[in-house]
Every structure is written in C-alpha cells, then in structure tokens.
C-alpha positions as YAML, in Angstrom:
chain: A
units: angstrom
residues:
- id: 1
  name: MET
  ca: [-3.92, -64.62, 3.86]
- id: 2
  name: ASN
  ca: [-4.18, -65.18, 0.29]
- id: 3
  name: ASN
  ca: [-5.35, -61.57, -0.41]
- id: 4
  name: ILE
  ca: [-2.43, -60.13, 1.40]
- id: 5
  name: ILE
  ca: [0.13, -62.35, -0.63]
- id: 6
  name: VAL
  ca: [-1.45, -61.15, -3.89]
- id: 7
  name: HIS
  ca: [-1.22, -57.36, -2.90]
- id: 8
  name: ILE
  ca: [2.34, -57.93, -1.90]
- id: 9
  name: ASN
  ca: [3.22, -59.50, -5.16]
- id: 10
  name: THR
  ca: [1.42, -56.78, -7.16]
- id: 11
  name: LEU
  ca: [3.43, -54.21, -5.21]
- id: 12
  name: LEU
  ca: [6.63, -56.14, -5.96]
- id: 13
  name: THR
  ca: [5.70, -56.32, -9.65]
- id: 14
  name: GLU
  ca: [5.03, -52.53, -9.86]
- id: 15
  name: ALA
  ca: [8.27, -51.80, -7.90]
- id: 16
  name: ASN
  ca: [10.20, -53.88, -10.39]
- id: 17
  name: LYS
  ca: [8.75, -52.26, -13.30]
- id: 18
  name: ILE
  ca: [9.61, -48.73, -12.01]
- id: 19
  name: LEU
  ca: [13.07, -49.91, -11.46]
- id: 20
  name: GLN
  ca: [13.63, -51.37, -14.83]
- id: 21
  name: SER
  ca: [12.22, -48.15, -16.36]
- id: 22
  name: VAL
  ca: [14.59, -45.78, -14.74]
- id: 23
  name: GLY
  ca: [17.87, -45.27, -16.61]
- id: 24
  name: PRO
  ca: [21.46, -44.19, -15.22]
- id: 25
  name: ALA
  ca: [20.81, -40.47, -15.79]
- id: 26
  name: ALA
  ca: [17.38, -40.81, -13.77]
- id: 27
  name: TRP
  ca: [19.20, -42.82, -11.09]
- id: 28
  name: ARG
  ca: [21.69, -39.86, -10.56]
- id: 29
  name: ARG
  ca: [18.83, -37.32, -10.36]
- id: 30
  name: LEU
  ca: [17.28, -39.45, -7.82]
- id: 31
  name: LEU
  ca: [20.22, -39.91, -5.78]
- id: 32
  name: LEU
  ca: [20.80, -36.13, -5.64]
- id: 33
  name: ALA
  ca: [17.38, -35.62, -4.63]
- id: 34
  name: ALA
  ca: [17.75, -38.11, -2.10]
- id: 35
  name: ILE
  ca: [20.89, -36.98, -0.56]
- id: 36
  name: LEU
  ca: [19.54, -33.39, -0.52]
- id: 37
  name: PHE
  ca: [16.52, -34.16, 1.07]
- id: 38
  name: ILE
  ca: [17.96, -36.55, 3.73]
- id: 39
  name: THR
  ca: [20.66, -34.17, 4.38]
- id: 40
  name: SER
  ca: [18.37, -31.05, 4.71]
- id: 41
  name: ILE
  ca: [16.01, -33.01, 7.09]
- id: 42
  name: THR
  ca: [18.94, -34.35, 9.27]
- id: 43
  name: ILE
  ca: [20.47, -30.97, 9.79]
- id: 44
  name: PHE
  ca: [16.99, -29.32, 10.62]
- id: 45
  name: VAL
  ca: [16.16, -32.23, 13.12]
- id: 46
  name: GLN
  ca: [19.63, -31.62, 14.75]
- id: 47
  name: LEU
  ca: [19.23, -27.97, 15.13]
- id: 48
  name: ALA
  ca: [15.51, -28.33, 16.26]
- id: 49
  name: ASP
  ca: [16.54, -30.84, 18.94]
- id: 50
  name: GLU
  ca: [19.18, -28.38, 20.27]
- id: 51
  name: VAL
  ca: [16.34, -25.57, 20.28]
- id: 52
  name: VAL
  ca: [13.89, -27.73, 22.06]
- id: 53
  name: GLU
  ca: [16.43, -28.59, 24.80]
- id: 54
  name: GLY
  ca: [17.28, -25.01, 25.30]
- id: 55
  name: GLU
  ca: [20.98, -25.83, 24.60]
- id: 56
  name: PRO
  ca: [23.19, -23.03, 22.86]
- id: 57
  name: ILE
  ca: [24.35, -24.08, 19.46]
- id: 58
  name: GLY
  ca: [28.00, -23.58, 19.27]
- id: 59
  name: PHE
  ca: [28.32, -21.44, 16.19]
- id: 60
  name: ASP
  ca: [25.34, -19.07, 16.61]
- id: 61
  name: GLU
  ca: [27.25, -16.61, 19.28]
- id: 62
  name: PRO
  ca: [30.54, -16.31, 17.44]
- id: 63
  name: VAL
  ca: [28.85, -15.65, 14.13]
- id: 64
  name: LEU
  ca: [26.61, -12.93, 15.81]
- id: 65
  name: ARG
  ca: [29.59, -11.33, 17.45]
- id: 66
  name: PHE
  ca: [31.62, -11.40, 14.09]
- id: 67
  name: ALA
  ca: [28.45, -9.72, 12.50]
- id: 68
  name: GLU
  ca: [28.37, -7.04, 15.28]
- id: 69
  name: SER
  ca: [31.88, -6.34, 14.68]
- id: 70
  name: LEU
  ca: [31.04, -5.09, 11.08]
- id: 71
  name: ALA
  ca: [28.23, -2.95, 12.32]
- id: 72
  name: ASN
  ca: [28.48, 0.62, 10.83]
- id: 73
  name: PRO
  ca: [25.63, 3.14, 11.53]
- id: 74
  name: ALA
  ca: [26.18, 4.68, 7.93]
- id: 75
  name: VAL
  ca: [25.49, 1.18, 6.41]
- id: 76
  name: ASP
  ca: [22.59, 0.07, 8.67]
- id: 77
  name: PRO
  ca: [19.79, 1.91, 6.68]
- id: 78
  name: TYR
  ca: [20.98, 0.14, 3.37]
- id: 79
  name: VAL
  ca: [20.88, -3.39, 5.19]
- id: 80
  name: VAL
  ca: [17.38, -2.58, 6.61]
- id: 81
  name: ALA
  ca: [16.28, -1.72, 3.00]
- id: 82
  name: VAL
  ca: [17.83, -4.86, 1.58]
- id: 83
  name: THR
  ca: [16.47, -7.21, 4.00]
- id: 84
  name: GLU
  ca: [12.97, -6.22, 3.12]
- id: 85
  name: LEU
  ca: [13.46, -7.90, -0.24]
- id: 86
  name: GLY
  ca: [13.28, -11.11, 1.82]
- id: 87
  name: GLY
  ca: [9.94, -10.28, 3.47]
- id: 88
  name: ALA
  ca: [6.23, -10.91, 3.01]
- id: 89
  name: PRO
  ca: [5.72, -8.05, 0.64]
- id: 90
  name: LEU
  ca: [8.25, -9.18, -2.18]
- id: 91
  name: THR
  ca: [7.55, -12.94, -1.57]
- id: 92
  name: ILE
  ca: [3.74, -12.29, -2.35]
- id: 93
  name: ALA
  ca: [4.45, -10.15, -5.25]
- id: 94
  name: VAL
  ca: [6.78, -12.81, -6.81]
- id: 95
  name: LEU
  ca: [4.06, -15.59, -6.03]
- id: 96
  name: VAL
  ca: [1.18, -13.59, -7.53]
- id: 97
  name: VAL
  ca: [3.02, -12.36, -10.64]
- id: 98
  name: GLY
  ca: [4.66, -15.76, -11.11]
- id: 99
  name: VAL
  ca: [1.19, -17.52, -10.87]
- id: 100
  name: MET
  ca: [-0.58, -15.08, -13.01]
- id: 101
  name: TYR
  ca: [2.13, -15.29, -15.75]
- id: 102
  name: TYR
  ca: [2.14, -19.09, -15.87]
- id: 103
  name: VAL
  ca: [-1.73, -19.16, -15.88]
- id: 104
  name: ARG
  ca: [-1.91, -16.83, -18.95]
- id: 105
  name: ARG
  ca: [0.26, -19.03, -20.80]
- id: 106
  name: ASN
  ca: [-1.84, -22.18, -19.83]
- id: 107
  name: ARG
  ca: [0.99, -23.56, -17.69]
- id: 108
  name: TYR
  ca: [-1.11, -24.72, -14.93]
- id: 109
  name: ARG
  ca: [1.38, -27.23, -13.56]
- id: 110
  name: ALA
  ca: [3.98, -24.75, -13.30]
- id: 111
  name: ALA
  ca: [1.59, -22.16, -11.62]
- id: 112
  name: ALA
  ca: [0.49, -24.74, -9.21]
- id: 113
  name: PHE
  ca: [4.35, -25.52, -8.49]
- id: 114
  name: LEU
  ca: [4.95, -22.13, -7.73]
- id: 115
  name: ALA
  ca: [2.03, -21.50, -5.52]
- id: 116
  name: SER
  ca: [2.66, -24.70, -3.42]
- id: 117
  name: ALA
  ca: [6.27, -24.09, -3.16]
- id: 118
  name: ILE
  ca: [6.27, -20.45, -1.96]
- id: 119
  name: GLY
  ca: [2.95, -20.55, -0.32]
- id: 120
  name: GLY
  ca: [3.56, -23.89, 1.38]
- id: 121
  name: ALA
  ca: [6.93, -22.73, 2.75]
- id: 122
  name: ALA
  ca: [5.39, -19.60, 4.23]
- id: 123
  name: LEU
  ca: [2.64, -21.50, 6.00]
- id: 124
  name: THR
  ca: [5.11, -24.13, 7.20]
- id: 125
  name: VAL
  ca: [7.45, -21.38, 8.74]
- id: 126
  name: TYR
  ca: [4.62, -19.88, 10.43]
- id: 127
  name: PHE
  ca: [3.58, -22.88, 12.39]
- id: 128
  name: LEU
  ca: [7.28, -24.00, 12.90]
- id: 129
  name: LYS
  ca: [7.73, -20.71, 14.68]
- id: 130
  name: LEU
  ca: [4.84, -21.20, 17.00]
- id: 131
  name: LEU
  ca: [5.85, -24.85, 17.52]
- id: 132
  name: PHE
  ca: [9.52, -24.15, 18.98]
- id: 133
  name: ALA
  ca: [8.76, -20.70, 20.17]
- id: 134
  name: ARG
  ca: [12.46, -19.56, 20.33]
- id: 135
  name: HIS
  ca: [13.17, -15.92, 21.38]
- id: 136
  name: ARG
  ca: [15.11, -13.82, 19.25]
- id: 137
  name: PRO
  ca: [19.02, -12.96, 20.01]
- id: 138
  name: ASP
  ca: [19.60, -10.37, 22.77]
- id: 139
  name: LEU
  ca: [23.42, -9.97, 22.73]
- id: 140
  name: TRP
  ca: [22.79, -6.51, 21.72]
- id: 141
  name: GLN
  ca: [20.14, -4.09, 20.89]
- id: 142
  name: ALA
  ca: [18.87, -5.22, 17.50]
- id: 143
  name: ILE
  ca: [18.76, -2.52, 14.84]
- id: 144
  name: VAL
  ca: [15.10, -3.42, 13.86]
- id: 145
  name: GLU
  ca: [12.36, -4.61, 16.12]
- id: 146
  name: GLU
  ca: [10.53, -8.04, 15.42]
- id: 147
  name: SER
  ca: [7.62, -9.41, 17.24]
- id: 148
  name: THR
  ca: [7.64, -12.84, 16.09]
- id: 149
  name: TYR
  ca: [9.73, -15.91, 17.14]
- id: 150
  name: SER
  ca: [13.10, -16.56, 15.81]
- id: 151
  name: PHE
  ca: [13.31, -20.38, 14.85]
- id: 152
  name: PRO
  ca: [13.35, -20.83, 11.90]
- id: 153
  name: SER
  ca: [13.91, -17.63, 10.04]
- id: 154
  name: GLY
  ca: [11.10, -16.38, 7.89]
- id: 155
  name: HIS
  ca: [13.24, -14.30, 5.77]
- id: 156
  name: ALA
  ca: [15.57, -17.09, 5.12]
- id: 157
  name: MET
  ca: [12.66, -19.57, 4.27]
- id: 158
  name: ALA
  ca: [10.83, -17.27, 2.11]
- id: 159
  name: SER
  ca: [13.86, -16.02, 0.14]
- id: 160
  name: SER
  ca: [15.28, -19.47, -0.33]
- id: 161
  name: ALA
  ca: [12.00, -20.88, -1.41]
- id: 162
  name: VAL
  ca: [11.58, -18.08, -4.01]
- id: 163
  name: ALA
  ca: [15.16, -18.73, -5.22]
- id: 164
  name: PHE
  ca: [14.86, -22.69, -5.34]
- id: 165
  name: SER
  ca: [11.39, -22.45, -7.01]
- id: 166
  name: LEU
  ca: [12.99, -20.15, -9.77]
- id: 167
  name: MET
  ca: [15.83, -22.47, -10.24]
- id: 168
  name: VAL
  ca: [13.33, -25.16, -10.74]
- id: 169
  name: LEU
  ca: [11.23, -23.05, -13.31]
- id: 170
  name: PHE
  ca: [14.17, -22.01, -15.16]
- id: 171
  name: TRP
  ca: [16.31, -25.31, -15.16]
- id: 172
  name: TYR
  ca: [15.40, -26.47, -18.50]
- id: 173
  name: THR
  ca: [16.06, -23.07, -20.20]
- id: 174
  name: ARG
  ca: [19.20, -21.28, -21.27]
- id: 175
  name: TRP
  ca: [18.95, -19.00, -18.18]
- id: 176
  name: ARG
  ca: [19.57, -22.08, -15.83]
- id: 177
  name: TRP
  ca: [22.93, -21.01, -14.39]
- id: 178
  name: ILE
  ca: [22.34, -17.45, -14.31]
- id: 179
  name: THR
  ca: [19.25, -18.21, -12.24]
- id: 180
  name: VAL
  ca: [21.03, -20.55, -10.00]
- id: 181
  name: VAL
  ca: [23.91, -17.94, -9.51]
- id: 182
  name: LEU
  ca: [21.45, -14.95, -8.81]
- id: 183
  name: GLY
  ca: [19.24, -17.13, -6.57]
- id: 184
  name: LEU
  ca: [21.96, -18.33, -4.34]
- id: 185
  name: LEU
  ca: [23.37, -14.77, -3.96]
- id: 186
  name: TYR
  ca: [19.77, -13.58, -2.95]
- id: 187
  name: LEU
  ca: [19.19, -15.90, -0.19]
- id: 188
  name: LEU
  ca: [22.61, -15.37, 1.00]
- id: 189
  name: ILE
  ca: [22.48, -11.82, 1.12]
- id: 190
  name: ILE
  ca: [19.05, -11.78, 2.59]
- id: 191
  name: SER
  ca: [19.95, -14.40, 5.35]
- id: 192
  name: TRP
  ca: [23.12, -12.38, 6.15]
- id: 193
  name: THR
  ca: [21.32, -9.10, 6.81]
- id: 194
  name: ARG
  ca: [19.01, -10.95, 9.38]
- id: 195
  name: VAL
  ca: [22.35, -11.80, 11.23]
- id: 196
  name: TYR
  ca: [23.93, -8.54, 10.67]
- id: 197
  name: LEU
  ca: [20.64, -6.87, 12.07]
- id: 198
  name: GLY
  ca: [20.66, -9.02, 15.27]
- id: 199
  name: VAL
  ca: [17.31, -10.46, 14.73]
- id: 200
  name: HIS
  ca: [18.27, -13.95, 14.00]
- id: 201
  name: TYR
  ca: [20.69, -16.81, 15.19]
- id: 202
  name: PRO
  ca: [22.58, -18.35, 12.37]
- id: 203
  name: SER
  ca: [20.96, -21.68, 13.10]
- id: 204
  name: ASP
  ca: [17.67, -20.14, 12.45]
- id: 205
  name: ILE
  ca: [18.86, -19.19, 9.07]
- id: 206
  name: ILE
  ca: [20.32, -22.69, 8.34]
- id: 207
  name: ALA
  ca: [16.98, -24.34, 9.54]
- id: 208
  name: GLY
  ca: [15.07, -22.07, 7.20]
- id: 209
  name: TRP
  ca: [17.04, -22.99, 4.14]
- id: 210
  name: CYS
  ca: [16.66, -26.67, 5.29]
- id: 211
  name: ILE
  ca: [12.96, -26.74, 5.47]
- id: 212
  name: SER
  ca: [12.58, -24.63, 2.48]
- id: 213
  name: LEU
  ca: [14.59, -27.20, 0.29]
- id: 214
  name: THR
  ca: [12.84, -29.92, 1.56]
- id: 215
  name: TRP
  ca: [9.34, -28.52, 0.98]
- id: 216
  name: VAL
  ca: [10.37, -27.60, -2.66]
- id: 217
  name: LEU
  ca: [11.64, -31.21, -3.17]
- id: 218
  name: LEU
  ca: [8.38, -32.50, -1.75]
- id: 219
  name: THR
  ca: [6.33, -30.18, -4.10]
- id: 220
  name: ILE
  ca: [8.20, -31.39, -6.98]
- id: 221
  name: TRP
  ca: [7.47, -34.98, -6.05]
- id: 222
  name: MET
  ca: [3.58, -34.64, -5.23]
- id: 223
  name: LEU
  ca: [2.87, -32.60, -8.30]
- id: 224
  name: SER
  ca: [4.68, -34.93, -10.89]
- id: 225
  name: GLY
  ca: [3.26, -38.20, -9.42]
- id: 226
  name: LYS
  ca: [4.27, -41.26, -11.68]
- id: 227
  name: ALA
  ca: [6.35, -38.96, -13.97]
- id: 228
  name: PHE
  ca: [8.94, -38.43, -11.24]
- id: 229
  name: TRP
  ca: [10.07, -41.94, -11.70]
- id: 230
  name: ARG
  ca: [10.49, -41.95, -15.39]
- id: 231
  name: GLY
  ca: [13.90, -42.72, -16.54]
- id: 232
  name: ASP
  ca: [14.49, -39.73, -18.64]
- id: 233
  name: GLY
  ca: [13.97, -36.76, -16.35]
- id: 234
  name: HIS
  ca: [10.52, -36.11, -17.33]
- id: 235
  name: GLY
  ca: [9.42, -35.73, -13.69]
- id: 236
  name: MET
  ca: [10.35, -32.01, -13.38]
- id: 237
  name: LYS
  ca: [9.68, -31.60, -17.07]
- id: 238
  name: TRP
  ca: [6.19, -32.90, -16.73]
- id: 239
  name: VAL
  ca: [5.45, -30.33, -13.82]
- id: 240
  name: LEU
  ca: [6.84, -27.53, -15.90]
- id: 241
  name: SER
  ca: [5.48, -28.22, -19.37]
- id: 242
  name: LYS
  ca: [2.21, -27.10, -20.99]
- id: 243
  name: ARG
  ca: [-0.77, -29.56, -20.64]
- id: 244
  name: HIS
  ca: [-1.22, -31.63, -23.69]
- id: 245
  name: SER
  ca: [-3.67, -34.29, -24.88]
- id: 246
  name: ASN
  ca: [-1.49, -37.22, -23.98]
- id: 247
  name: ASP
  ca: [-0.79, -36.63, -20.42]
- id: 248
  name: LYS
  ca: [-2.89, -39.16, -18.82]
- id: 249
  name: ALA
  ca: [-1.68, -41.89, -21.40]
- id: 250
  name: TYR
  ca: [1.85, -40.77, -20.55]
- id: 251
  name: LEU
  ca: [1.23, -41.11, -16.62]
- id: 252
  name: ASP
  ca: [-0.50, -44.43, -17.02]
- id: 253
  name: GLN
  ca: [2.35, -46.15, -18.81]
...
C-alpha cells in the first residue's frame, strides 16, 4: 500500500512540474491540438457508427447528386488525371523523396516524422477499409472502376496526410502560409474528384481527413516525447530540428 502511495505522489509531483513549466503560449498550442484531436476523433466515430449500422448518412446522396449534375464528358478525363495526384504513386514519391532529402541533411527526426505520418496513414486506411467493408456508391455508373472498399477514402486520407505533414515540416519557415494554403487546396481538390467520379461518399472523404489529422497529431506527440510538453513550443521544433549534442540533456530536464 505504501509503495502505491509513493508512486502516486511521484506521478503527481512530475505532473505538477510539467504544468508549471508550460507557459501561456504552450497552453494555447496544447488546447488547439486537443480540440483538433478530440473533434476529429468524435466526427470519425459518429460516421463509423452510421456505417456499421448500415444507416444512410444524410448529406451523402444530396452531395453526390450535386456532383452528378456537374458532370461533363469533356471534363472527365482531366478529373481522372487530377485524382491520380492523390493516389499511391505520388504519395510514395513524396514519402521517398522527402525522407531522402531530410536524411541527406542529417534531419533524422524530420525524416522519421514524414515516414511515420504518411506511411502510418496509408497502413491505417488499408486496415480500416477491411474493418468497415463499406461498398462504393452505386447511384450511377462510376467514371472509373475501384475494387477496394469505400470507407474511409484512401485518396482523401493520403492527400491530407501529405498536406498536413508538409504543413508541419514548413511551419517554422517563411513558407508556412503558402504551404498551408496549397496543402488545403490540394486535399480539397483531390477529395472533390473522388465524389465527382462517383467512387466515394462524402462521408468517406470526411472520415479520411479526420483519421489523417488524428494520426499526424499522434505522430508529432510520439516523436517529440517530453519535448511536447515544453512551455516554448519546442515540441514540434525538436521533432524537426537537426540532432545536436544536448538533445538528451534537454529532454531530461
């Protein structure tokens, strides 16, 4: 019993040290991260629950019908070409080139982050598709044929994982807002092509975004360790910076 009390007191002491070391700016970052994480998980769980129960999701068919009304045979080949930018080939290319780039510059944590964020998202969506086994929309003859399951969207999850990862990598550079704007445009365009082509429900797309965002946030937290809780925003900086001699001393503070 005494050992349990000692352990509890130790945990409370460490927690108090962490809370005292976190400044106002860090609290804002932590609060924002918590809001994003909880919101994305909540939305995904709600959508997943409807999919498991086999219930139609209210906005799916109206959005698909709207996309159908915009269909134009002259535009279709271009949409098919654009949608491939969110597929496996480009995702793998970004992953390989990005990891090689950061490894060559001895930024191993950034390379590990990119590999974990994008690679982990790809593996996660593969298993989630098998778990939920939702069939593709069949409101009309799809422009392209897909043989895998629908929920969540692999293209939406891959494109958003790439976009979110690049936003993190460029956050502390002068390219921050350019990356944010281009990243959001990229994931929105890729996601819209999937609905336009009739191969995904809008709820598949939203679920892909939610899981992707959740995974990227988890990746930052897992790689940054104690640095995540520092009061000066060093959590993400530590993940992205070059390795230096006082890393261990810094983390052991």
